[in-house]
C-alpha positions, 0 to 999 in steps of 0.5 A: 207045683205050678208048671214053669212058664218057658222063659224067653232068651235074653235079647229075644222078642216075645211073639205078639198075640195073634188072631186069624184073618182070611187070606183072599184069593181072586176077587169075584164081582158082586159078592162080599170080598170075604165070601167063603168061596174067596177065602184061600186060607186063614192067616195069623196077624198080630192082634194089635193090627186093625185089619179084616182080611189080607191079599197076596200081592202079584207084580211090582207096581208098588215096589217103591212103596216097599210092597213086593211081589208075593207080599201079604198085605193086611186090609181094613175094610172101609169104603173110602180112603184119604187121597194118597193112601194105599187101598185094595180097589176092585175094578169090575172083577179085577183087584189092584193095590194102588195109591188112590186119588179122587179128583172132581171128574175122575179117580186115579189109581197110582202105582209106585214104580215108574215102569207102570202108568196110573189107571185113570177112570172117568166119572162114567167108569167109576160105577165099576170101582169099589174101594174094598179097604185101606192097606194097613200092614204087610207080611213078607216070607223071607 
């Protein structure tokens, strides 16, 4: 006889199909963000979320957007985002997660917590700025 599939108890949601994506640690400058030396480990993410890697958030600058310290944020690699979208942005060797606003002569990386100021980078400084990708979801350990 064929083995019985385990049944899901009434009222329970089945787990979505999962895939593995890299969880990136510190972001090094000058190499692809998903370079092997940047990968801390592989993490599971639901298959229906279109993303390429994940980052662990540090700090509270995006807390009013619902993104908390130690949340894992899913990022889809793309070099540009719409004004106001949340993106992983590299400035030199530092990475940050902020709302991105492109103005004619500067880029503004805006937090979502009144205790933090926007990061304003003039046109001359924009050579050091790389949009790594758009935030498309998150996972929180409870």
